[in-house]
DRENTORKOL-3810 file (N, C-alpha, C; in nm, 4 decimals):
REM DRENTORKOL-3810
@n.u->-1.9920; n.v->-3.9673; n.w->1.8923; ca.u->-1.8946; ca.v->-4.0348; ca.w->1.7959; c.u->-1.8233; c.v->-3.9039; c.w->1.7635
@n.u->-1.6779; n.v->-3.8773; n.w->1.7476; ca.u->-1.5891; ca.v->-3.7639; ca.w->1.7356; c.u->-1.5073; c.v->-3.7966; c.w->1.6024
@n.u->-1.5228; n.v->-3.7090; n.w->1.5142; ca.u->-1.4648; ca.v->-3.6700; ca.w->1.3743; c.u->-1.3577; c.v->-3.6321; c.w->1.3908
@n.u->-1.2444; n.v->-3.7010; n.w->1.3212; ca.u->-1.0884; ca.v->-3.6444; ca.w->1.3371; c.u->-1.1000; c.v->-3.5125; c.w->1.2398
@n.u->-1.0392; n.v->-3.4082; n.w->1.2965; ca.u->-1.0234; ca.v->-3.2770; ca.w->1.1965; c.u->-0.9410; c.v->-3.3088; c.w->1.0712
@n.u->-0.9783; n.v->-3.2863; n.w->0.9727; ca.u->-0.9269; ca.v->-3.3261; ca.w->0.8988; c.u->-0.8128; c.v->-3.2254; c.w->0.8392
@n.u->-0.6932; n.v->-3.2710; n.w->0.7607; ca.u->-0.5906; ca.v->-3.1714; ca.w->0.6986; c.u->-0.5966; c.v->-3.0464; c.w->0.6921
@n.u->-0.6688; n.v->-3.0294; n.w->0.5996; ca.u->-0.7109; ca.v->-2.8686; ca.w->0.5685; c.u->-0.7527; c.v->-2.7821; c.w->0.6689
@n.u->-0.8263; n.v->-2.8278; n.w->0.7342; ca.u->-0.9022; ca.v->-2.7614; ca.w->0.8666; c.u->-0.8006; c.v->-2.7330; c.w->0.9487
@n.u->-0.6704; n.v->-2.8266; n.w->1.0028; ca.u->-0.5871; ca.v->-2.7978; ca.w->1.0584; c.u->-0.4824; c.v->-2.7225; c.w->1.0055
@n.u->-0.4895; n.v->-2.7162; n.w->0.8904; ca.u->-0.3775; ca.v->-2.6155; ca.w->0.8428; c.u->-0.4592; c.v->-2.4522; c.w->0.8314
@n.u->-0.5664; n.v->-2.4748; n.w->0.8311; ca.u->-0.6592; ca.v->-2.3416; ca.w->0.8358; c.u->-0.6425; c.v->-2.2897; c.w->0.9521
@n.u->-0.6308; n.v->-2.3718; n.w->1.0671; ca.u->-0.6232; ca.v->-2.3333; ca.w->1.2029; c.u->-0.4734; c.v->-2.2549; c.w->1.2151
@n.u->-0.3946; n.v->-2.3541; n.w->1.1609; ca.u->-0.2215; ca.v->-2.2738; ca.w->1.1770; c.u->-0.2649; c.v->-2.1497; c.w->1.1221
@n.u->-0.2865; n.v->-2.1321; n.w->1.0009; ca.u->-0.2486; ca.v->-2.0087; ca.w->0.9064; c.u->-0.3447; c.v->-1.8969; c.w->0.9768
@n.u->-0.4625; n.v->-1.9315; n.w->1.0805; ca.u->-0.5118; ca.v->-1.8187; ca.w->1.1331; c.u->-0.4791; c.v->-1.8187; c.w->1.2754
@n.u->-0.3625; n.v->-1.8707; n.w->1.3315; ca.u->-0.2987; ca.v->-1.8583; ca.w->1.4619; c.u->-0.1746; c.v->-1.7497; c.w->1.4142
@n.u->-0.0869; n.v->-1.7717; n.w->1.2833; ca.u->-0.0336; ca.v->-1.6876; ca.w->1.2262; c.u->-0.0741; c.v->-1.5607; c.w->1.1865
@n.u->-0.2102; n.v->-1.5358; n.w->1.1522; ca.u->-0.2544; ca.v->-1.4079; ca.w->1.1230; c.u->-0.2950; c.v->-1.3603; c.w->1.3027
@n.u->-0.3442; n.v->-1.4465; n.w->1.3614; ca.u->-0.3682; ca.v->-1.3785; ca.w->1.4980; c.u->-0.2345; c.v->-1.3283; c.w->1.5449
@n.u->-0.1223; n.v->-1.3737; n.w->1.5206; ca.u->0.0211; ca.v->-1.3024; ca.w->1.5595; c.u->0.0594; c.v->-1.1802; c.w->1.5013
@n.u->0.0279; n.v->-1.1648; n.w->1.3868; ca.u->0.0427; ca.v->-1.0266; ca.w->1.2686; c.u->-0.0427; c.v->-0.9466; c.w->1.3612
@n.u->-0.1949; n.v->-0.9976; n.w->1.3859; ca.u->-0.2929; ca.v->-0.9075; ca.w->1.4593; c.u->-0.2390; c.v->-0.8187; c.w->1.5760
@n.u->-0.1262; n.v->-0.9259; n.w->1.6735; ca.u->-0.0997; ca.v->-0.8897; ca.w->1.7631; c.u->0.0555; c.v->-0.7737; c.w->1.7608
@n.u->0.0855; n.v->-0.8127; n.w->1.6759; ca.u->0.2388; ca.v->-0.7868; ca.w->1.6407; c.u->0.2230; c.v->-0.6061; c.w->1.5759
@n.u->0.1333; n.v->-0.6018; n.w->1.4720; ca.u->0.0999; ca.v->-0.4541; ca.w->1.4152; c.u->0.1058; c.v->-0.3469; c.w->1.5126
@n.u->-0.0050; n.v->-0.3558; n.w->1.5956; ca.u->0.0034; ca.v->-0.2276; ca.w->1.7074; c.u->0.1222; c.v->-0.2231; c.w->1.7597
@n.u->0.2159; n.v->-0.3245; n.w->1.8201; ca.u->0.3279; ca.v->-0.3249; ca.w->1.8709; c.u->0.4301; c.v->-0.2115; c.w->1.7598
@n.u->0.4298; n.v->-0.2659; n.w->1.6283; ca.u->0.5083; ca.v->-0.2051; ca.w->1.5271; c.u->0.4826; c.v->-0.0456; c.w->1.5499
@n.u->0.3257; n.v->-0.0224; n.w->1.5255; ca.u->0.2654; ca.v->0.0981; ca.w->1.5339; c.u->0.3309; c.v->0.2243; c.w->1.6199
@n.u->0.3045; n.v->0.1291; n.w->1.7595; ca.u->0.3285; ca.v->0.2191; ca.w->1.8471; c.u->0.4989; c.v->0.2473; c.w->1.9046
@n.u->0.5092; n.v->0.1568; n.w->1.8452; ca.u->0.7139; ca.v->0.1710; ca.w->1.8007; c.u->0.7527; c.v->0.2582; c.w->1.7266
@n.u->0.6838; n.v->0.2571; n.w->1.6215; ca.u->0.7101; ca.v->0.3480; ca.w->1.5024; c.u->0.6139; c.v->0.4778; c.w->1.4869
@n.u->0.5401; n.v->0.5002; n.w->1.6126; ca.u->0.4747; ca.v->0.5907; ca.w->1.5976; c.u->0.5558; c.v->0.7462; c.w->1.5177
@n.u->0.6745; n.v->0.7341; n.w->1.5525; ca.u->0.7603; ca.v->0.8843; ca.w->1.4651; c.u->0.7120; c.v->0.8613; c.w->1.3235
@n.u->0.7656; n.v->0.7653; n.w->1.2812; ca.u->0.7247; ca.v->0.7348; ca.w->1.1219; c.u->0.5892; c.v->0.7450; c.w->1.0978
@n.u->0.4962; n.v->0.7149; n.w->1.1697; ca.u->0.3499; ca.v->0.7052; ca.w->1.1465; c.u->0.3281; c.v->0.8713; c.w->1.1591
@n.u->0.3913; n.v->0.9536; n.w->1.2376; ca.u->0.3665; ca.v->1.0990; ca.w->1.2786; c.u->0.4212; c.v->1.1626; c.w->1.1453
@n.u->0.5213; n.v->1.1081; n.w->1.0668; ca.u->0.6017; ca.v->1.1914; ca.w->0.9516; c.u->0.4862; c.v->1.1445; c.w->0.7996
@n.u->0.4468; n.v->1.0209; n.w->0.8154; ca.u->0.3831; ca.v->1.0246; ca.w->0.7055; c.u->0.2065; c.v->1.1022; c.w->0.6990
@n.u->0.1460; n.v->1.1178; n.w->0.8541; ca.u->0.0678; ca.v->1.1928; ca.w->0.8386; c.u->0.0844; c.v->1.3305; c.w->0.8235
@n.u->0.2010; n.v->1.3961; n.w->0.8717; ca.u->0.2149; ca.v->1.5281; ca.w->0.8126; c.u->0.2717; c.v->1.5479; c.w->0.6825
@n.u->0.3132; n.v->1.4696; n.w->0.5900; ca.u->0.3374; ca.v->1.4550; ca.w->0.4717; c.u->0.2247; c.v->1.4346; c.w->0.3637
@n.u->0.1137; n.v->1.3603; n.w->0.4212; ca.u->-0.0222; ca.v->1.3722; ca.w->0.3814; c.u->-0.0861; c.v->1.4899; c.w->0.4092
@n.u->-0.0798; n.v->1.5514; n.w->0.5075; ca.u->-0.1526; ca.v->1.6531; ca.w->0.5587; c.u->-0.0963; c.v->1.8355; c.w->0.5748
@n.u->-0.0023; n.v->1.8513; n.w->0.4797; ca.u->0.0917; ca.v->1.9603; ca.w->0.5277; c.u->-0.0174; c.v->2.0993; c.w->0.6103
@n.u->-0.0784; n.v->2.0446; n.w->0.5776; ca.u->-0.1784; ca.v->2.1665; ca.w->0.6495; c.u->-0.2037; c.v->2.1471; c.w->0.8131
@n.u->-0.1842; n.v->2.0473; n.w->0.8768; ca.u->-0.1962; ca.v->2.0057; ca.w->1.0061; c.u->-0.1010; c.v->2.0647; c.w->1.0815
@n.u->-0.1100; n.v->2.1451; n.w->1.1847; ca.u->-0.0413; ca.v->2.2007; ca.w->1.2708; c.u->0.0269; c.v->2.0587; c.w->1.3636
@n.u->0.1474; n.v->2.0732; n.w->1.4387; ca.u->0.1932; ca.v->1.9451; ca.w->1.4734; c.u->0.1534; c.v->1.8999; c.w->1.6116
@n.u->0.0404; n.v->1.9618; n.w->1.6764; ca.u->-0.0476; ca.v->1.8782; ca.w->1.7931; c.u->-0.1342; c.v->1.8231; c.w->1.7104
@n.u->-0.2023; n.v->1.8825; n.w->1.5818; ca.u->-0.2905; ca.v->1.7814; ca.w->1.4944; c.u->-0.2126; c.v->1.6520; c.w->1.4610
@n.u->-0.0982; n.v->1.6610; n.w->1.4029; ca.u->-0.0321; ca.v->1.5081; ca.w->1.3652; c.u->-0.0319; c.v->1.4627; c.w->1.4505
@n.u->0.0272; n.v->1.4966; n.w->1.5790; ca.u->0.0549; ca.v->1.3908; ca.w->1.6931; c.u->-0.1089; c.v->1.3331; c.w->1.7300
@n.u->-0.1931; n.v->1.4230; n.w->1.7283; ca.u->-0.3078; ca.v->1.3661; ca.w->1.7756; c.u->-0.3455; c.v->1.2524; c.w->1.6988
@n.u->-0.3560; n.v->1.2970; n.w->1.5580; ca.u->-0.3592; ca.v->1.2002; ca.w->1.4617; c.u->-0.3016; c.v->1.0668; c.w->1.4980
@n.u->-0.1695; n.v->1.0814; n.w->1.4503; ca.u->-0.0880; ca.v->0.9604; ca.w->1.5183; c.u->-0.1364; c.v->0.8792; c.w->1.6336
@n.u->-0.1890; n.v->0.9285; n.w->1.7534; ca.u->-0.2056; ca.v->0.8973; ca.w->1.8948; c.u->-0.3298; c.v->0.8084; c.w->1.8292
@n.u->-0.4473; n.v->0.8602; n.w->1.7610; ca.u->-0.5815; ca.v->0.8275; ca.w->1.7247; c.u->-0.5740; c.v->0.6935; c.w->1.6824
@n.u->-0.4283; n.v->0.7167; n.w->1.5438; ca.u->-0.4095; ca.v->0.5886; ca.w->1.4394; c.u->-0.3567; c.v->0.4914; c.w->1.5267
@n.u->-0.2562; n.v->0.4993; n.w->1.6001; ca.u->-0.2308; ca.v->0.3859; ca.w->1.6889; c.u->-0.3342; c.v->0.2912; c.w->1.7797
@n.u->-0.4315; n.v->0.4415; n.w->1.8591; ca.u->-0.4743; ca.v->0.3754; ca.w->1.9516; c.u->-0.6097; c.v->0.2651; c.w->1.8690
@n.u->-0.6803; n.v->0.3359; n.w->1.7776; ca.u->-0.7814; ca.v->0.2510; ca.w->1.6696; c.u->-0.7161; c.v->0.1374; c.w->1.6334
@n.u->-0.5929; n.v->0.1548; n.w->1.5710; ca.u->-0.5004; ca.v->0.0097; ca.w->1.5148; c.u->-0.5108; c.v->-0.0728; c.w->1.6305
@n.u->-0.4932; n.v->-0.0435; n.w->1.7644; ca.u->-0.4903; ca.v->-0.1422; ca.w->1.8769; c.u->-0.6018; c.v->-0.2018; c.w->1.9314
@n.u->-0.7251; n.v->-0.1159; n.w->1.8807; ca.u->-0.8614; ca.v->-0.1716; ca.w->1.9099; c.u->-0.9109; c.v->-0.2807; c.w->1.8027
@n.u->-0.8924; n.v->-0.2309; n.w->1.6431; ca.u->-0.9026; ca.v->-0.3171; ca.w->1.5677; c.u->-0.8459; c.v->-0.4282; c.w->1.5785
@n.u->-0.7022; n.v->-0.4401; n.w->1.5591; ca.u->-0.6165; ca.v->-0.5241; ca.w->1.5438; c.u->-0.6500; c.v->-0.6346; c.w->1.6977
@n.u->-0.6626; n.v->-0.5727; n.w->1.8478; ca.u->-0.7273; ca.v->-0.6486; ca.w->1.9346; c.u->-0.8617; c.v->-0.7026; c.w->1.8972
@n.u->-0.9275; n.v->-0.6847; n.w->1.8160; ca.u->-1.0561; ca.v->-0.7708; ca.w->1.8168; c.u->-1.0376; c.v->-0.8586; c.w->1.6789
@n.u->-0.9563; n.v->-0.7904; n.w->1.6328; ca.u->-0.9186; ca.v->-0.9214; ca.w->1.5162; c.u->-0.8508; c.v->-1.0322; c.w->1.5566
@n.u->-0.7556; n.v->-1.0077; n.w->1.6511; ca.u->-0.6784; ca.v->-1.1052; ca.w->1.7285; c.u->-0.7622; c.v->-1.2195; c.w->1.7934
@n.u->-0.9018; n.v->-1.1878; n.w->1.9033; ca.u->-0.9325; ca.v->-1.2604; ca.w->1.9557; c.u->-1.0609; c.v->-1.3401; c.w->1.8661
@n.u->-1.0653; n.v->-1.2783; n.w->1.7610; ca.u->-1.1713; ca.v->-1.3341; ca.w->1.6860; c.u->-1.0948; c.v->-1.5007; c.w->1.6111
@n.u->-0.9647; n.v->-1.4602; n.w->1.5582; ca.u->-0.8546; ca.v->-1.5778; ca.w->1.4933; c.u->-0.8377; c.v->-1.6217; c.w->1.5831
@n.u->-0.8543; n.v->-1.6274; n.w->1.7163; ca.u->-0.7702; ca.v->-1.7125; ca.w->1.8268; c.u->-0.9126; c.v->-1.8053; c.w->1.8279
@n.u->-1.0579; n.v->-1.7297; n.w->1.9091; ca.u->-1.1532; ca.v->-1.7851; ca.w->1.8931; c.u->-1.2124; c.v->-1.8854; c.w->1.7804
@n.u->-1.1566; n.v->-1.8552; n.w->1.6860; ca.u->-1.1975; ca.v->-1.9405; ca.w->1.5002; c.u->-1.0746; c.v->-2.0732; c.w->1.5397
@n.u->-0.9785; n.v->-2.0119; n.w->1.5526; ca.u->-0.8621; ca.v->-2.1360; ca.w->1.5911; c.u->-0.9208; c.v->-2.2335; c.w->1.7162
@n.u->-0.9530; n.v->-2.2279; n.w->1.8077; ca.u->-1.0565; ca.v->-2.3519; ca.w->1.8696; c.u->-1.1613; c.v->-2.3596; c.w->1.8048
@n.u->-1.2760; n.v->-2.3064; n.w->1.7526; ca.u->-1.4051; ca.v->-2.3562; ca.w->1.7504; c.u->-1.4037; c.v->-2.4304; c.w->1.5943
@n.u->-1.2997; n.v->-2.4150; n.w->1.5210; ca.u->-1.3343; ca.v->-2.4523; ca.w->1.4193; c.u->-1.3044; c.v->-2.6523; c.w->1.3980
@n.u->-1.2234; n.v->-2.6579; n.w->1.5031; ca.u->-1.2173; ca.v->-2.7771; ca.w->1.5359; c.u->-1.3437; c.v->-2.8983; c.w->1.5550
@n.u->-1.4700; n.v->-2.7912; n.w->1.5958; ca.u->-1.6194; ca.v->-2.8554; ca.w->1.6662; c.u->-1.6959; c.v->-2.8886; c.w->1.5198
@n.u->-1.6121; n.v->-2.8266; n.w->1.4092; ca.u->-1.6997; ca.v->-2.8721; ca.w->1.2579; c.u->-1.8247; c.v->-2.8071; c.w->1.2282
@n.u->-1.8835; n.v->-2.6956; n.w->1.3171; ca.u->-1.9968; ca.v->-2.6388; ca.w->1.3089; c.u->-1.9956; c.v->-2.5516; c.w->1.1865
@n.u->-2.0992; n.v->-2.5462; n.w->1.1308; ca.u->-2.0539; ca.v->-2.5042; ca.w->0.9897; c.u->-2.0901; c.v->-2.3438; c.w->1.0054
@n.u->-2.1516; n.v->-2.2700; n.w->1.1013; ca.u->-2.1134; ca.v->-2.1332; ca.w->1.1546; c.u->-1.9414; c.v->-2.0582; c.w->1.1756
@n.u->-1.9122; n.v->-2.1645; n.w->1.2304; ca.u->-1.7699; ca.v->-2.1313; ca.w->1.2523; c.u->-1.7252; c.v->-2.1327; c.w->1.1162
@n.u->-1.7454; n.v->-2.2033; n.w->1.0278; ca.u->-1.6661; ca.v->-2.1927; ca.w->0.8555; c.u->-1.6991; c.v->-2.0738; c.w->0.8053
@n.u->-1.8092; n.v->-2.0679; n.w->0.8508; ca.u->-1.8657; ca.v->-1.9115; ca.w->0.7485; c.u->-1.8369; c.v->-1.7832; c.w->0.8211
@n.u->-1.8380; n.v->-1.7913; n.w->0.9385; ca.u->-1.7443; ca.v->-1.6708; ca.w->1.0361; c.u->-1.6069; c.v->-1.6661; c.w->1.0178
@n.u->-1.5338; n.v->-1.7901; n.w->0.9833; ca.u->-1.4147; ca.v->-1.7554; ca.w->0.9366; c.u->-1.4025; c.v->-1.6636; c.w->0.7906
@n.u->-1.4907; n.v->-1.7310; n.w->0.6759; ca.u->-1.4591; ca.v->-1.6870; ca.w->0.5738; c.u->-1.5082; c.v->-1.5661; c.w->0.5593
@n.u->-1.6323; n.v->-1.5053; n.w->0.6406; ca.u->-1.6635; ca.v->-1.3497; ca.w->0.6107; c.u->-1.5697; c.v->-1.2963; c.w->0.7131
@n.u->-1.4659; n.v->-1.3239; n.w->0.7950; ca.u->-1.3939; ca.v->-1.2356; ca.w->0.8634; c.u->-1.2658; c.v->-1.2355; c.w->0.8139
@n.u->-1.2349; n.v->-1.3467; n.w->0.7161; ca.u->-1.0895; ca.v->-1.3325; ca.w->0.6355; c.u->-1.1228; c.v->-1.2657; c.w->0.5473
@n.u->-1.2201; n.v->-1.2780; n.w->0.4562; ca.u->-1.2518; ca.v->-1.2118; ca.w->0.3210; c.u->-1.2535; c.v->-1.0201; c.w->0.3808
@n.u->-1.3036; n.v->-1.0115; n.w->0.4961; ca.u->-1.3362; ca.v->-0.8537; ca.w->0.4950; c.u->-1.1989; c.v->-0.8035; c.w->0.5756
@n.u->-1.1040; n.v->-0.8781; n.w->0.6086; ca.u->-0.9992; ca.v->-0.8480; ca.w->0.6624; c.u->-0.8668; c.v->-0.8594; c.w->0.5223
@n.u->-0.9066; n.v->-0.9128; n.w->0.4271; ca.u->-0.8363; ca.v->-0.8399; ca.w->0.3069; c.u->-0.8742; c.v->-0.7566; c.w->0.2487
@n.u->-0.9830; n.v->-0.7205; n.w->0.2604; ca.u->-1.0770; ca.v->-0.5639; ca.w->0.1782; c.u->-0.9669; c.v->-0.4686; c.w->0.2970
@n.u->-0.9906; n.v->-0.5014; n.w->0.4390; ca.u->-0.9572; ca.v->-0.3776; ca.w->0.5478; c.u->-0.7847; c.v->-0.3620; c.w->0.5048
@n.u->-0.7545; n.v->-0.5055; n.w->0.4818; ca.u->-0.5799; ca.v->-0.4964; ca.w->0.4647; c.u->-0.5469; c.v->-0.4103; c.w->0.2915
@n.u->-0.6119; n.v->-0.3921; n.w->0.2028; ca.u->-0.6300; ca.v->-0.3348; ca.w->0.0973; c.u->-0.6081; c.v->-0.1710; c.w->0.1135
@n.u->-0.7400; n.v->-0.1538; n.w->0.1792; ca.u->-0.7562; ca.v->-0.0191; ca.w->0.2395; c.u->-0.6044; c.v->0.0234; c.w->0.3289
@n.u->-0.5961; n.v->-0.0335; n.w->0.4473; ca.u->-0.4506; ca.v->-0.0091; ca.w->0.4732; c.u->-0.3241; c.v->-0.0201; c.w->0.4105
@n.u->-0.3330; n.v->-0.0845; n.w->0.3167; ca.u->-0.1829; ca.v->-0.1233; ca.w->0.1788; c.u->-0.1811; c.v->0.0201; c.w->0.1396
@n.u->-0.3011; n.v->0.0904; n.w->0.0577; ca.u->-0.3347; ca.v->0.2131; ca.w->0.0159; c.u->-0.3091; c.v->0.3246; c.w->0.0921
@n.u->-0.3306; n.v->0.3247; n.w->0.2397; ca.u->-0.3407; ca.v->0.4499; ca.w->0.3111; c.u->-0.1788; c.v->0.4982; c.w->0.3735
@n.u->-0.1343; n.v->0.3607; n.w->0.3858; ca.u->-0.0275; ca.v->0.3819; ca.w->0.4637; c.u->0.1298; c.v->0.2556; c.w->0.4129
@n.u->0.2355; n.v->0.3847; n.w->0.3976; ca.u->0.3397; ca.v->0.2705; ca.w->0.3587; c.u->0.3816; c.v->0.1488; c.w->0.4534
@n.u->0.3533; n.v->0.1946; n.w->0.5898; ca.u->0.4023; ca.v->0.1190; ca.w->0.7124; c.u->0.4311; c.v->-0.0478; c.w->0.6939
@n.u->0.3194; n.v->-0.1071; n.w->0.6474; ca.u->0.3014; ca.v->-0.2135; ca.w->0.6465; c.u->0.2549; c.v->-0.2933; c.w->0.4786
@n.u->0.3345; n.v->-0.2173; n.w->0.4228; ca.u->0.3150; ca.v->-0.2786; ca.w->0.2514; c.u->0.3781; c.v->-0.4051; c.w->0.2417
@n.u->0.4574; n.v->-0.4607; n.w->0.3087; ca.u->0.5477; ca.v->-0.5709; ca.w->0.2757; c.u->0.4652; c.v->-0.7114; c.w->0.3635
@n.u->0.4067; n.v->-0.6223; n.w->0.4658; ca.u->0.3092; ca.v->-0.7358; ca.w->0.5277; c.u->0.1834; c.v->-0.7981; c.w->0.5186
@n.u->0.1206; n.v->-0.6491; n.w->0.4583; ca.u->-0.0275; ca.v->-0.6997; ca.w->0.3743; c.u->-0.0619; c.v->-0.7837; c.w->0.2863
@n.u->0.0168; n.v->-0.7971; n.w->0.1896; ca.u->-0.0218; ca.v->-0.8980; ca.w->0.1051; c.u->0.0502; c.v->-1.0568; c.w->0.1380
@n.u->0.1131; n.v->-1.0412; n.w->0.2282; ca.u->0.1550; ca.v->-1.1863; ca.w->0.2889; c.u->0.0425; c.v->-1.2362; c.w->0.3743
@n.u->-0.0192; n.v->-1.1250; n.w->0.4623; ca.u->-0.1596; ca.v->-1.1637; ca.w->0.5625; c.u->-0.2662; c.v->-1.2001; c.w->0.4603
@n.u->-0.2482; n.v->-1.1301; n.w->0.3608; ca.u->-0.4164; ca.v->-1.1244; ca.w->0.2772; c.u->-0.3712; c.v->-1.2702; c.w->0.1934
@n.u->-0.2485; n.v->-1.3036; n.w->0.1458; ca.u->-0.2394; ca.v->-1.4769; ca.w->0.1095; c.u->-0.2843; c.v->-1.5779; c.w->0.1966
@n.u->-0.2226; n.v->-1.5248; n.w->0.3166; ca.u->-0.2886; ca.v->-1.6435; ca.w->0.4216; c.u->-0.4365; c.v->-1.6532; c.w->0.4558
@n.u->-0.4810; n.v->-1.5508; n.w->0.4468; ca.u->-0.6424; ca.v->-1.5308; ca.w->0.4420; c.u->-0.7361; c.v->-1.5726; c.w->0.3931
@n.u->-0.6795; n.v->-1.5679; n.w->0.2418; ca.u->-0.7456; ca.v->-1.6457; ca.w->0.1573; c.u->-0.6999; c.v->-1.7681; c.w->0.1362
@n.u->-0.5749; n.v->-1.8201; n.w->0.1878; ca.u->-0.5765; ca.v->-1.9613; ca.w->0.1882; c.u->-0.6289; c.v->-2.0672; c.w->0.2999
@n.u->-0.6948; n.v->-1.9422; n.w->0.4133; ca.u->-0.7829; ca.v->-2.0110; ca.w->0.5077; c.u->-0.9053; c.v->-2.0379; c.w->0.4514
@n.u->-0.9657; n.v->-1.9321; n.w->0.3283; ca.u->-1.0967; ca.v->-1.9754; ca.w->0.2984; c.u->-1.1113; c.v->-2.0930; c.w->0.2131
@n.u->-0.9870; n.v->-2.0883; n.w->0.1120; ca.u->-0.9766; ca.v->-2.1766; ca.w->0.0462; c.u->-1.0055; c.v->-2.3361; c.w->0.1157
@n.u->-0.9064; n.v->-2.3584; n.w->0.2170; ca.u->-0.8812; ca.v->-2.4707; ca.w->0.3040; c.u->-1.0255; c.v->-2.5339; c.w->0.3583
@n.u->-1.1031; n.v->-2.3784; n.w->0.4034; ca.u->-1.2225; ca.v->-2.4216; ca.w->0.4501; c.u->-1.3352; c.v->-2.4667; c.w->0.3590
@n.u->-1.3055; n.v->-2.4696; n.w->0.2227; ca.u->-1.4218; ca.v->-2.4778; ca.w->0.1369; c.u->-1.4113; c.v->-2.5666; c.w->0.0073
@n.u->-1.2741; n.v->-2.5839; n.w->-0.0240; ca.u->-1.2232; ca.v->-2.6570; ca.w->-0.1676; c.u->-1.2133; c.v->-2.7846; c.w->-0.1381
@n.u->-1.1636; n.v->-2.8390; n.w->-0.0442; ca.u->-1.1269; ca.v->-2.9883; ca.w->-0.0216; c.u->-1.2788; c.v->-3.0560; c.w->0.0403
@n.u->-1.2782; n.v->-3.1686; n.w->-0.0336; ca.u->-1.3937; ca.v->-3.2474; ca.w->-0.0010; c.u->-1.4017; c.v->-3.3092; c.w->0.1683
@n.u->-1.2965; n.v->-3.2961; n.w->0.1948; ca.u->-1.3077; ca.v->-3.3429; ca.w->0.3518; c.u->-1.3120; c.v->-3.2189; c.w->0.4315
@n.u->-1.2890; n.v->-3.1376; n.w->0.4060; ca.u->-1.3365; ca.v->-3.0077; ca.w->0.5043; c.u->-1.4677; c.v->-3.0091; c.w->0.4445
@n.u->-1.5398; n.v->-2.9715; n.w->0.3806; ca.u->-1.6507; ca.v->-2.9788; ca.w->0.3202; c.u->-1.7583; c.v->-3.0677; c.w->0.3643
@n.u->-1.7104; n.v->-3.2133; n.w->0.3744; ca.u->-1.7509; ca.v->-3.3332; ca.w->0.4659; c.u->-1.7872; c.v->-3.2966; c.w->0.6262
@n.u->-1.6534; n.v->-3.2303; n.w->0.6778; ca.u->-1.6417; ca.v->-3.2378; ca.w->0.8048; c.u->-1.7293; c.v->-3.1125; c.w->0.8555
@n.u->-1.7591; n.v->-2.9876; n.w->0.7861; ca.u->-1.8608; ca.v->-2.9016; ca.w->0.8249; c.u->-2.0089; c.v->-2.9115; c.w->0.7942
@n.u->-2.0460; n.v->-3.0313; n.w->0.7191; ca.u->-2.1970; ca.v->-3.0501; ca.w->0.6721; c.u->-2.2006; c.v->-3.1522; c.w->0.7612
@n.u->-2.1081; n.v->-3.2732; n.w->0.8073; ca.u->-2.1782; ca.v->-3.3963; ca.w->0.8825; c.u->-2.2423; c.v->-3.3635; c.w->1.0123
@n.u->-2.3403; n.v->-3.4235; n.w->1.0255; ca.u->-2.4062; ca.v->-3.4244; ca.w->1.1119; c.u->-2.3356; c.v->-3.4542; c.w->1.2749
@n.u->-2.3561; n.v->-3.3136; n.w->1.3545; ca.u->-2.3039; ca.v->-3.2987; ca.w->1.4837; c.u->-2.3808; c.v->-3.3303; c.w->1.5884
END
């Protein structure tokens, strides 16, 4: 017997797909705007030599790509797995999205590059959590015997 995926869970899947898209775009933008990143690092650390600024920018781009790449894969995995109604998928989505909001706040405070995007993505992530826990249809979906 299969249970139809409730509308709130489907909406959460759509939002997670959009969050995944953001995780794809961010490293691309960081790479394309490496000069802006370098300038921000140089302004924040005037004691750094040019070579140190360049290394720091390279490290930021690579670490950003790895971090956002992992989050991209996780979001896409959750988009697929949430439809199964397993409680662990809802818990993983909740923990990952709430931690991502915290990480986003750190990013927002440390770099002006994505200040316009971080609050929008954070709202989508919080909406995912609400959609998975608040509506009765979602709660029932994840607690029904599988």
